[in-house]
Backbone atoms as SQL, in Angstrom:
CREATE TABLE atoms (id INTEGER PRIMARY KEY, chain TEXT, resi INTEGER, resn TEXT, atom TEXT, x REAL, y REAL, z REAL);
INSERT INTO atoms VALUES
  (1, 'A', 1, 'MET', 'N', 23.724, -71.142, 5.819),
  (2, 'A', 1, 'MET', 'CA', 24.552, -69.983, 5.505),
  (3, 'A', 1, 'MET', 'C', 23.988, -69.353, 4.230),
  (4, 'A', 2, 'GLU', 'N', 23.648, -68.108, 4.268),
  (5, 'A', 2, 'GLU', 'CA', 22.873, -67.481, 3.200),
  (6, 'A', 2, 'GLU', 'C', 23.585, -67.337, 1.860),
  (7, 'A', 3, 'ASP', 'N', 24.900, -67.201, 1.820),
  (8, 'A', 3, 'ASP', 'CA', 25.575, -67.028, 0.532),
  (9, 'A', 3, 'ASP', 'C', 26.372, -68.264, 0.112),
  (10, 'A', 4, 'CYS', 'N', 26.073, -69.405, 0.707),
  (11, 'A', 4, 'CYS', 'CA', 26.769, -70.657, 0.384),
  (12, 'A', 4, 'CYS', 'C', 26.150, -71.300, -0.856),
  (13, 'A', 5, 'LEU', 'N', 26.956, -71.541, -1.871),
  (14, 'A', 5, 'LEU', 'CA', 26.498, -72.152, -3.114),
  (15, 'A', 5, 'LEU', 'C', 25.785, -73.478, -2.866),
  (16, 'A', 6, 'PHE', 'N', 26.374, -74.356, -2.061),
  (17, 'A', 6, 'PHE', 'CA', 25.773, -75.670, -1.856),
  (18, 'A', 6, 'PHE', 'C', 24.527, -75.602, -0.989),
  (19, 'A', 7, 'CYS', 'N', 24.434, -74.638, -0.081),
  (20, 'A', 7, 'CYS', 'CA', 23.188, -74.447, 0.670),
  (21, 'A', 7, 'CYS', 'C', 22.075, -74.032, -0.285),
  (22, 'A', 8, 'LYS', 'N', 22.409, -73.181, -1.259),
  (23, 'A', 8, 'LYS', 'CA', 21.415, -72.751, -2.251),
  (24, 'A', 8, 'LYS', 'C', 20.994, -73.912, -3.146),
  (25, 'A', 9, 'ILE', 'N', 21.924, -74.784, -3.491),
  (26, 'A', 9, 'ILE', 'CA', 21.585, -75.973, -4.278),
  (27, 'A', 9, 'ILE', 'C', 20.713, -76.908, -3.439),
  (28, 'A', 10, 'ALA', 'N', 21.078, -77.113, -2.175),
  (29, 'A', 10, 'ALA', 'CA', 20.315, -78.002, -1.289),
  (30, 'A', 10, 'ALA', 'C', 18.889, -77.507, -1.072),
  (31, 'A', 11, 'SER', 'N', 18.702, -76.195, -1.032),
  (32, 'A', 11, 'SER', 'CA', 17.363, -75.636, -0.814),
  (33, 'A', 11, 'SER', 'C', 16.535, -75.575, -2.093),
  (34, 'A', 12, 'GLY', 'N', 17.169, -75.828, -3.245),
  (35, 'A', 12, 'GLY', 'CA', 16.472, -75.764, -4.522),
  (36, 'A', 12, 'GLY', 'C', 16.503, -74.391, -5.167),
  (37, 'A', 13, 'GLU', 'N', 17.146, -73.439, -4.498),
  (38, 'A', 13, 'GLU', 'CA', 17.257, -72.088, -5.054),
  (39, 'A', 13, 'GLU', 'C', 18.069, -72.089, -6.348),
  (40, 'A', 14, 'ILE', 'N', 19.088, -72.932, -6.395),
  (41, 'A', 14, 'ILE', 'CA', 19.897, -73.124, -7.606),
  (42, 'A', 14, 'ILE', 'C', 19.664, -74.561, -8.065),
  (43, 'A', 15, 'PRO', 'N', 19.317, -74.758, -9.339),
  (44, 'A', 15, 'PRO', 'CA', 19.032, -76.120, -9.819),
  (45, 'A', 15, 'PRO', 'C', 20.297, -76.978, -9.911),
  (46, 'A', 16, 'SER', 'N', 20.092, -78.277, -9.826),
  (47, 'A', 16, 'SER', 'CA', 21.187, -79.236, -9.993),
  (48, 'A', 16, 'SER', 'C', 20.634, -80.474, -10.684),
  (49, 'A', 17, 'ASN', 'N', 21.531, -81.289, -11.197),
  (50, 'A', 17, 'ASN', 'CA', 21.161, -82.555, -11.804),
  (51, 'A', 17, 'ASN', 'C', 21.191, -83.608, -10.690),
  (52, 'A', 18, 'LYS', 'N', 20.064, -83.753, -10.011),
  (53, 'A', 18, 'LYS', 'CA', 19.978, -84.585, -8.807),
  (54, 'A', 18, 'LYS', 'C', 20.040, -86.073, -9.122),
  (55, 'A', 19, 'LEU', 'N', 20.765, -86.750, -8.258),
  (56, 'A', 19, 'LEU', 'CA', 20.855, -88.204, -8.300),
  (57, 'A', 19, 'LEU', 'C', 20.048, -88.796, -7.147),
  (58, 'A', 20, 'TRP', 'N', 20.000, -88.070, -6.016),
  (59, 'A', 20, 'TRP', 'CA', 19.316, -88.548, -4.800),
  (60, 'A', 20, 'TRP', 'C', 19.012, -87.345, -3.920),
  (61, 'A', 21, 'GLU', 'N', 17.908, -87.438, -3.201),
  (62, 'A', 21, 'GLU', 'CA', 17.611, -86.401, -2.204),
  (63, 'A', 21, 'GLU', 'C', 16.722, -86.986, -1.127),
  (64, 'A', 22, 'ASP', 'N', 17.031, -86.633, 0.120),
  (65, 'A', 22, 'ASP', 'CA', 16.145, -86.910, 1.244),
  (66, 'A', 22, 'ASP', 'C', 16.224, -85.710, 2.185),
  (67, 'A', 23, 'ASP', 'N', 15.737, -85.852, 3.388),
  (68, 'A', 23, 'ASP', 'CA', 15.711, -84.711, 4.316),
  (69, 'A', 23, 'ASP', 'C', 17.097, -84.243, 4.739),
  (70, 'A', 24, 'ASP', 'N', 18.083, -85.143, 4.707),
  (71, 'A', 24, 'ASP', 'CA', 19.418, -84.833, 5.226),
  (72, 'A', 24, 'ASP', 'C', 20.492, -84.635, 4.173),
  (73, 'A', 25, 'LEU', 'N', 20.347, -85.295, 3.021),
  (74, 'A', 25, 'LEU', 'CA', 21.426, -85.343, 2.036),
  (75, 'A', 25, 'LEU', 'C', 20.926, -85.037, 0.633),
  (76, 'A', 26, 'LEU', 'N', 21.854, -84.583, -0.174),
  (77, 'A', 26, 'LEU', 'CA', 21.605, -84.378, -1.597),
  (78, 'A', 26, 'LEU', 'C', 22.802, -84.931, -2.354),
  (79, 'A', 27, 'ALA', 'N', 22.527, -85.695, -3.398),
  (80, 'A', 27, 'ALA', 'CA', 23.578, -86.162, -4.307),
  (81, 'A', 27, 'ALA', 'C', 23.243, -85.617, -5.684),
  (82, 'A', 28, 'PHE', 'N', 24.237, -85.032, -6.333),
  (83, 'A', 28, 'PHE', 'CA', 24.017, -84.454, -7.656),
  (84, 'A', 28, 'PHE', 'C', 25.292, -84.557, -8.476),
  (85, 'A', 29, 'TYR', 'N', 25.128, -84.530, -9.796),
  (86, 'A', 29, 'TYR', 'CA', 26.270, -84.659, -10.689),
  (87, 'A', 29, 'TYR', 'C', 27.077, -83.369, -10.722),
  (88, 'A', 30, 'ASP', 'N', 28.398, -83.507, -10.744),
  (89, 'A', 30, 'ASP', 'CA', 29.313, -82.369, -10.786),
  (90, 'A', 30, 'ASP', 'C', 29.185, -81.655, -12.131),
  (91, 'A', 31, 'ILE', 'N', 29.192, -80.329, -12.112),
  (92, 'A', 31, 'ILE', 'CA', 29.062, -79.568, -13.362),
  (93, 'A', 31, 'ILE', 'C', 30.362, -79.550, -14.169),
  (94, 'A', 32, 'ASP', 'N', 31.468, -79.946, -13.547),
  (95, 'A', 32, 'ASP', 'CA', 32.761, -80.016, -14.229),
  (96, 'A', 32, 'ASP', 'C', 33.384, -81.380, -13.936),
  (97, 'A', 33, 'PRO', 'N', 32.812, -82.444, -14.495),
  (98, 'A', 33, 'PRO', 'CA', 33.253, -83.793, -14.121),
  (99, 'A', 33, 'PRO', 'C', 34.715, -84.061, -14.449),
  (100, 'A', 34, 'GLN', 'N', 35.365, -84.739, -13.509),
  (101, 'A', 34, 'GLN', 'CA', 36.770, -85.106, -13.657),
  (102, 'A', 34, 'GLN', 'C', 36.941, -86.589, -13.971),
  (103, 'A', 35, 'ALA', 'N', 35.823, -87.283, -14.149),
  (104, 'A', 35, 'ALA', 'CA', 35.816, -88.700, -14.506),
  (105, 'A', 35, 'ALA', 'C', 34.473, -88.976, -15.187),
  (106, 'A', 36, 'PRO', 'N', 34.355, -90.100, -15.899),
  (107, 'A', 36, 'PRO', 'CA', 33.074, -90.406, -16.535),
  (108, 'A', 36, 'PRO', 'C', 31.896, -90.427, -15.557),
  (109, 'A', 37, 'VAL', 'N', 32.140, -90.860, -14.337),
  (110, 'A', 37, 'VAL', 'CA', 31.150, -90.758, -13.264),
  (111, 'A', 37, 'VAL', 'C', 31.729, -89.805, -12.232),
  (112, 'A', 38, 'HIS', 'N', 31.013, -88.723, -11.946),
  (113, 'A', 38, 'HIS', 'CA', 31.473, -87.759, -10.943),
  (114, 'A', 38, 'HIS', 'C', 30.248, -87.089, -10.356),
  (115, 'A', 39, 'PHE', 'N', 29.941, -87.489, -9.137),
  (116, 'A', 39, 'PHE', 'CA', 28.842, -86.836, -8.438),
  (117, 'A', 39, 'PHE', 'C', 29.296, -86.422, -7.048),
  (118, 'A', 40, 'LEU', 'N', 28.520, -85.530, -6.449),
  (119, 'A', 40, 'LEU', 'CA', 28.800, -85.018, -5.114),
  (120, 'A', 40, 'LEU', 'C', 27.707, -85.470, -4.166),
  (121, 'A', 41, 'VAL', 'N', 28.081, -85.709, -2.933),
  (122, 'A', 41, 'VAL', 'CA', 27.124, -85.962, -1.861),
  (123, 'A', 41, 'VAL', 'C', 27.372, -84.888, -0.815),
  (124, 'A', 42, 'ILE', 'N', 26.298, -84.142, -0.470),
  (125, 'A', 42, 'ILE', 'CA', 26.429, -83.073, 0.512),
  (126, 'A', 42, 'ILE', 'C', 25.370, -83.224, 1.596),
  (127, 'A', 43, 'PRO', 'N', 25.726, -82.846, 2.820),
  (128, 'A', 43, 'PRO', 'CA', 24.681, -82.727, 3.842),
  (129, 'A', 43, 'PRO', 'C', 23.915, -81.436, 3.581),
  (130, 'A', 44, 'LYS', 'N', 22.619, -81.460, 3.813),
  (131, 'A', 44, 'LYS', 'CA', 21.843, -80.230, 3.661),
  (132, 'A', 44, 'LYS', 'C', 22.173, -79.237, 4.771),
  (133, 'A', 45, 'GLN', 'N', 22.522, -79.764, 5.923),
  (134, 'A', 45, 'GLN', 'CA', 22.977, -78.923, 7.038),
  (135, 'A', 45, 'GLN', 'C', 24.326, -78.315, 6.650),
  (136, 'A', 46, 'HIS', 'N', 24.504, -77.038, 6.898),
  (137, 'A', 46, 'HIS', 'CA', 25.782, -76.418, 6.551),
  (138, 'A', 46, 'HIS', 'C', 26.859, -76.855, 7.536),
  (139, 'A', 47, 'ILE', 'N', 27.840, -77.549, 7.001),
  (140, 'A', 47, 'ILE', 'CA', 29.064, -77.928, 7.715),
  (141, 'A', 47, 'ILE', 'C', 30.169, -77.472, 6.781),
  (142, 'A', 48, 'THR', 'N', 31.096, -76.672, 7.248),
  (143, 'A', 48, 'THR', 'CA', 32.083, -76.069, 6.358),
  (144, 'A', 48, 'THR', 'C', 33.024, -77.081, 5.718),
  (145, 'A', 49, 'SER', 'N', 33.532, -78.032, 6.498),
  (146, 'A', 49, 'SER', 'CA', 34.482, -79.011, 5.963),
  (147, 'A', 49, 'SER', 'C', 34.598, -80.182, 6.921),
  (148, 'A', 50, 'CYS', 'N', 35.428, -81.157, 6.564),
  (149, 'A', 50, 'CYS', 'CA', 35.681, -82.303, 7.451),
  (150, 'A', 50, 'CYS', 'C', 36.223, -81.857, 8.805),
  (151, 'A', 51, 'GLY', 'N', 36.859, -80.692, 8.823),
  (152, 'A', 51, 'GLY', 'CA', 37.406, -80.162, 10.071),
  (153, 'A', 51, 'GLY', 'C', 36.351, -79.775, 11.087),
  (154, 'A', 52, 'GLU', 'N', 35.081, -79.752, 10.681),
  (155, 'A', 52, 'GLU', 'CA', 33.996, -79.407, 11.600),
  (156, 'A', 52, 'GLU', 'C', 33.122, -80.601, 11.979),
  (157, 'A', 53, 'ILE', 'N', 33.535, -81.808, 11.602),
  (158, 'A', 53, 'ILE', 'CA', 32.761, -82.990, 11.986),
  (159, 'A', 53, 'ILE', 'C', 32.990, -83.249, 13.471),
  (160, 'A', 54, 'ASP', 'N', 31.876, -83.410, 14.202),
  (161, 'A', 54, 'ASP', 'CA', 31.959, -83.688, 15.637),
  (162, 'A', 54, 'ASP', 'C', 30.743, -84.501, 16.060),
  (163, 'A', 55, 'GLY', 'N', 30.573, -84.674, 17.339),
  (164, 'A', 55, 'GLY', 'CA', 29.476, -85.483, 17.863),
  (165, 'A', 55, 'GLY', 'C', 28.093, -84.957, 17.517),
  (166, 'A', 56, 'SER', 'N', 27.994, -83.683, 17.208),
  (167, 'A', 56, 'SER', 'CA', 26.680, -83.120, 16.897),
  (168, 'A', 56, 'SER', 'C', 26.236, -83.370, 15.455),
  (169, 'A', 57, 'ASN', 'N', 27.175, -83.751, 14.585),
  (170, 'A', 57, 'ASN', 'CA', 26.815, -83.909, 13.174),
  (171, 'A', 57, 'ASN', 'C', 27.351, -85.199, 12.539),
  (172, 'A', 58, 'ASN', 'N', 27.978, -86.057, 13.323),
  (173, 'A', 58, 'ASN', 'CA', 28.609, -87.233, 12.722),
  (174, 'A', 58, 'ASN', 'C', 27.609, -88.256, 12.178),
  (175, 'A', 59, 'ALA', 'N', 26.371, -88.243, 12.641),
  (176, 'A', 59, 'ALA', 'CA', 25.378, -89.189, 12.128),
  (177, 'A', 59, 'ALA', 'C', 25.083, -88.926, 10.650),
  (178, 'A', 60, 'VAL', 'N', 25.019, -87.659, 10.261),
  (179, 'A', 60, 'VAL', 'CA', 24.742, -87.353, 8.851),
  (180, 'A', 60, 'VAL', 'C', 25.943, -87.726, 7.971),
  (181, 'A', 61, 'ILE', 'N', 27.132, -87.698, 8.542),
  (182, 'A', 61, 'ILE', 'CA', 28.326, -88.096, 7.779),
  (183, 'A', 61, 'ILE', 'C', 28.291, -89.606, 7.532),
  (184, 'A', 62, 'ALA', 'N', 27.933, -90.375, 8.557),
  (185, 'A', 62, 'ALA', 'CA', 27.794, -91.823, 8.376),
  (186, 'A', 62, 'ALA', 'C', 26.716, -92.118, 7.344),
  (187, 'A', 63, 'LYS', 'N', 25.625, -91.369, 7.393),
  (188, 'A', 63, 'LYS', 'CA', 24.541, -91.544, 6.421),
  (189, 'A', 63, 'LYS', 'C', 25.027, -91.216, 5.008),
  (190, 'A', 64, 'ALA', 'N', 25.909, -90.214, 4.874),
  (191, 'A', 64, 'ALA', 'CA', 26.453, -89.859, 3.558),
  (192, 'A', 64, 'ALA', 'C', 27.251, -91.025, 2.977),
  (193, 'A', 65, 'PHE', 'N', 28.057, -91.687, 3.799),
  (194, 'A', 65, 'PHE', 'CA', 28.837, -92.812, 3.304),
  (195, 'A', 65, 'PHE', 'C', 27.948, -94.016, 2.997),
  (196, 'A', 66, 'GLU', 'N', 26.870, -94.204, 3.749),
  (197, 'A', 66, 'GLU', 'CA', 25.907, -95.248, 3.414),
  (198, 'A', 66, 'GLU', 'C', 25.268, -94.947, 2.057),
  (199, 'A', 67, 'LEU', 'N', 24.960, -93.677, 1.805),
  (200, 'A', 67, 'LEU', 'CA', 24.379, -93.287, 0.525),
  (201, 'A', 67, 'LEU', 'C', 25.359, -93.514, -0.618),
  (202, 'A', 68, 'ILE', 'N', 26.621, -93.187, -0.408),
  (203, 'A', 68, 'ILE', 'CA', 27.631, -93.433, -1.439),
  (204, 'A', 68, 'ILE', 'C', 27.674, -94.918, -1.781),
  (205, 'A', 69, 'SER', 'N', 27.640, -95.765, -0.774),
  (206, 'A', 69, 'SER', 'CA', 27.640, -97.211, -0.999),
  (207, 'A', 69, 'SER', 'C', 26.399, -97.633, -1.786),
  (208, 'A', 70, 'LYS', 'N', 25.249, -97.124, -1.401),
  (209, 'A', 70, 'LYS', 'CA', 23.989, -97.451, -2.080),
  (210, 'A', 70, 'LYS', 'C', 24.015, -97.015, -3.545),
  (211, 'A', 71, 'LEU', 'N', 24.411, -95.764, -3.796),
  (212, 'A', 71, 'LEU', 'CA', 24.385, -95.233, -5.158),
  (213, 'A', 71, 'LEU', 'C', 25.378, -95.934, -6.071),
  (214, 'A', 72, 'THR', 'N', 26.552, -96.247, -5.557),
  (215, 'A', 72, 'THR', 'CA', 27.533, -96.943, -6.398),
  (216, 'A', 72, 'THR', 'C', 27.050, -98.359, -6.720),
  (217, 'A', 73, 'LYS', 'N', 26.478, -99.045, -5.741),
  (218, 'A', 73, 'LYS', 'CA', 25.951, -100.396, -6.007),
  (219, 'A', 73, 'LYS', 'C', 24.812, -100.344, -7.017),
  (220, 'A', 74, 'GLU', 'N', 23.875, -99.414, -6.821),
  (221, 'A', 74, 'GLU', 'CA', 22.724, -99.313, -7.724),
  (222, 'A', 74, 'GLU', 'C', 23.135, -98.989, -9.158),
  (223, 'A', 75, 'ASN', 'N', 24.275, -98.328, -9.314),
  (224, 'A', 75, 'ASN', 'CA', 24.741, -97.932, -10.644),
  (225, 'A', 75, 'ASN', 'C', 25.831, -98.851, -11.179),
  (226, 'A', 76, 'GLY', 'N', 26.040, -99.996, -10.527),
  (227, 'A', 76, 'GLY', 'CA', 26.990, -100.985, -11.006),
  (228, 'A', 76, 'GLY', 'C', 28.444, -100.538, -10.933),
  (229, 'A', 77, 'ILE', 'N', 28.738, -99.636, -10.023),
  (230, 'A', 77, 'ILE', 'CA', 30.099, -99.112, -9.875),
  (231, 'A', 77, 'ILE', 'C', 30.814, -99.930, -8.800),
  (232, 'A', 78, 'GLU', 'N', 31.831, -100.661, -9.219),
  (233, 'A', 78, 'GLU', 'CA', 32.565, -101.513, -8.288),
  (234, 'A', 78, 'GLU', 'C', 33.833, -100.850, -7.767),
  (235, 'A', 79, 'SER', 'N', 34.387, -99.932, -8.544),
  (236, 'A', 79, 'SER', 'CA', 35.646, -99.291, -8.177),
  (237, 'A', 79, 'SER', 'C', 35.449, -97.783, -8.275),
  (238, 'A', 80, 'PHE', 'N', 35.735, -97.083, -7.192),
  (239, 'A', 80, 'PHE', 'CA', 35.502, -95.639, -7.164),
  (240, 'A', 80, 'PHE', 'C', 36.390, -94.986, -6.111),
  (241, 'A', 81, 'ARG', 'N', 36.469, -93.686, -6.185),
  (242, 'A', 81, 'ARG', 'CA', 37.227, -92.902, -5.212),
  (243, 'A', 81, 'ARG', 'C', 36.282, -91.893, -4.582),
  (244, 'A', 82, 'VAL', 'N', 36.435, -91.687, -3.268),
  (245, 'A', 82, 'VAL', 'CA', 35.693, -90.661, -2.538),
  (246, 'A', 82, 'VAL', 'C', 36.719, -89.645, -2.058),
  (247, 'A', 83, 'VAL', 'N', 36.473, -88.357, -2.377),
  (248, 'A', 83, 'VAL', 'CA', 37.408, -87.285, -2.030),
  (249, 'A', 83, 'VAL', 'C', 36.657, -86.171, -1.318),
  (250, 'A', 84, 'SER', 'N', 37.258, -85.665, -0.251),
  (251, 'A', 84, 'SER', 'CA', 36.744, -84.455, 0.386),
  (252, 'A', 84, 'SER', 'C', 37.927, -83.549, 0.686),
  (253, 'A', 85, 'ASN', 'N', 37.972, -82.430, 0.004),
  (254, 'A', 85, 'ASN', 'CA', 39.035, -81.458, 0.240),
  (255, 'A', 85, 'ASN', 'C', 38.666, -80.619, 1.454),
  (256, 'A', 86, 'CYS', 'N', 39.635, -80.341, 2.282),
  (257, 'A', 86, 'CYS', 'CA', 39.393, -79.606, 3.526),
  (258, 'A', 86, 'CYS', 'C', 40.308, -78.384, 3.560),
  (259, 'A', 87, 'GLY', 'N', 39.754, -77.226, 3.213),
  (260, 'A', 87, 'GLY', 'CA', 40.515, -75.979, 3.216),
  (261, 'A', 87, 'GLY', 'C', 41.022, -75.612, 1.833),
  (262, 'A', 88, 'GLU', 'N', 41.286, -74.330, 1.643),
  (263, 'A', 88, 'GLU', 'CA', 41.703, -73.807, 0.337),
  (264, 'A', 88, 'GLU', 'C', 42.978, -74.452, -0.185),
  (265, 'A', 89, 'ASP', 'N', 43.982, -74.644, 0.676),
  (266, 'A', 89, 'ASP', 'CA', 45.241, -75.233, 0.218),
  (267, 'A', 89, 'ASP', 'C', 45.075, -76.675, -0.252),
  (268, 'A', 90, 'ALA', 'N', 44.010, -77.327, 0.193),
  (269, 'A', 90, 'ALA', 'CA', 43.730, -78.696, -0.242),
  (270, 'A', 90, 'ALA', 'C', 42.823, -78.730, -1.469),
  (271, 'A', 91, 'GLY', 'N', 42.416, -77.559, -1.948),
  (272, 'A', 91, 'GLY', 'CA', 41.592, -77.491, -3.146),
  (273, 'A', 91, 'GLY', 'C', 40.103, -77.339, -2.899),
  (274, 'A', 92, 'GLN', 'N', 39.699, -77.056, -1.657),
  (275, 'A', 92, 'GLN', 'CA', 38.272, -76.869, -1.389),
  (276, 'A', 92, 'GLN', 'C', 37.840, -75.513, -1.930),
  (277, 'A', 93, 'SER', 'N', 36.984, -75.530, -2.953),
  (278, 'A', 93, 'SER', 'CA', 36.549, -74.282, -3.580),
  (279, 'A', 93, 'SER', 'C', 35.189, -73.815, -3.082),
  (280, 'A', 94, 'VAL', 'N', 34.403, -74.722, -2.499),
  (281, 'A', 94, 'VAL', 'CA', 33.108, -74.356, -1.910),
  (282, 'A', 94, 'VAL', 'C', 33.169, -74.706, -0.425),
  (283, 'A', 95, 'PRO', 'N', 33.028, -73.719, 0.453),
  (284, 'A', 95, 'PRO', 'CA', 33.148, -73.981, 1.891),
  (285, 'A', 95, 'PRO', 'C', 31.881, -74.613, 2.483),
  (286, 'A', 96, 'HIS', 'N', 31.551, -75.770, 1.972),
  (287, 'A', 96, 'HIS', 'CA', 30.440, -76.595, 2.463),
  (288, 'A', 96, 'HIS', 'C', 30.903, -78.031, 2.271),
  (289, 'A', 97, 'LEU', 'N', 30.859, -78.824, 3.319),
  (290, 'A', 97, 'LEU', 'CA', 31.330, -80.205, 3.246),
  (291, 'A', 97, 'LEU', 'C', 30.680, -80.936, 2.079),
  (292, 'A', 98, 'HIS', 'N', 31.507, -81.568, 1.274),
  (293, 'A', 98, 'HIS', 'CA', 31.000, -82.361, 0.162),
  (294, 'A', 98, 'HIS', 'C', 31.980, -83.478, -0.145),
  (295, 'A', 99, 'PHE', 'N', 31.410, -84.571, -0.621),
  (296, 'A', 99, 'PHE', 'CA', 32.193, -85.740, -0.986),
  (297, 'A', 99, 'PHE', 'C', 32.068, -85.958, -2.487),
  (298, 'A', 100, 'HIS', 'N', 33.198, -85.902, -3.179),
  (299, 'A', 100, 'HIS', 'CA', 33.241, -86.216, -4.603),
  (300, 'A', 100, 'HIS', 'C', 33.307, -87.731, -4.736),
  (301, 'A', 101, 'VAL', 'N', 32.492, -88.293, -5.606),
  (302, 'A', 101, 'VAL', 'CA', 32.565, -89.714, -5.926),
  (303, 'A', 101, 'VAL', 'C', 32.939, -89.793, -7.400),
  (304, 'A', 102, 'LEU', 'N', 34.114, -90.390, -7.668),
  (305, 'A', 102, 'LEU', 'CA', 34.657, -90.470, -9.023),
  (306, 'A', 102, 'LEU', 'C', 34.845, -91.924, -9.422),
  (307, 'A', 103, 'ALA', 'N', 34.479, -92.220, -10.663),
  (308, 'A', 103, 'ALA', 'CA', 34.612, -93.598, -11.164),
  (309, 'A', 103, 'ALA', 'C', 34.576, -93.580, -12.686),
  (310, 'A', 104, 'GLY', 'N', 34.804, -94.753, -13.254),
  (311, 'A', 104, 'GLY', 'CA', 34.671, -94.903, -14.690),
  (312, 'A', 104, 'GLY', 'C', 35.970, -94.768, -15.460),
  (313, 'A', 105, 'ARG', 'N', 37.068, -94.557, -14.756),
  (314, 'A', 105, 'ARG', 'CA', 38.380, -94.529, -15.397),
  (315, 'A', 105, 'ARG', 'C', 39.401, -94.881, -14.326),
  (316, 'A', 106, 'SER', 'N', 40.612, -95.176, -14.761),
  (317, 'A', 106, 'SER', 'CA', 41.688, -95.447, -13.813),
  (318, 'A', 106, 'SER', 'C', 42.028, -94.145, -13.080),
  (319, 'A', 107, 'LEU', 'N', 42.094, -94.211, -11.781),
  (320, 'A', 107, 'LEU', 'CA', 42.396, -93.036, -10.962),
  (321, 'A', 107, 'LEU', 'C', 43.778, -93.219, -10.345),
  (322, 'A', 108, 'ALA', 'N', 44.751, -92.538, -10.902),
  (323, 'A', 108, 'ALA', 'CA', 46.156, -92.695, -10.473),
  (324, 'A', 108, 'ALA', 'C', 46.371, -92.189, -9.061),
  (325, 'A', 109, 'TRP', 'N', 47.442, -92.644, -8.448),
  (326, 'A', 109, 'TRP', 'CA', 47.841, -92.188, -7.121),
  (327, 'A', 109, 'TRP', 'C', 49.324, -91.925, -7.150),
  (328, 'A', 110, 'PRO', 'N', 49.833, -90.858, -6.591),
  (329, 'A', 110, 'PRO', 'CA', 49.061, -89.839, -5.880),
  (330, 'A', 110, 'PRO', 'C', 48.331, -88.914, -6.848),
  (331, 'A', 111, 'PRO', 'N', 47.226, -88.336, -6.374),
  (332, 'A', 111, 'PRO', 'CA', 46.489, -87.395, -7.221),
  (333, 'A', 111, 'PRO', 'C', 47.232, -86.080, -7.316),
  (334, 'A', 112, 'GLY', 'N', 46.930, -85.325, -8.389),
  (335, 'A', 112, 'GLY', 'CA', 47.459, -83.978, -8.607),
  (336, 'A', 112, 'GLY', 'C', 48.794, -83.795, -8.097);
């Protein structure tokens, strides 16, 4: 999608503080962190939100969760939260599927 912020970050058009990159996924630190550790994992393929996950794209979603597991283990993170907002009313500000990984402080429930 040509005007999608995260597509531009994934293509390298907009710089990011990368944590991981391969052909399918990009992980980068959030520019407005809500915890001492706060990074995003996005598929490079444009998927608008969790509401668009289906049989044609579910493999990259499984790969994203494998990456989250890998990155948290490699960084010594034992306790963390994974969040994906789906739609404006849920707080999704960028219409590109992304998973927030938050750690490094107590994360209360319910959120917000």
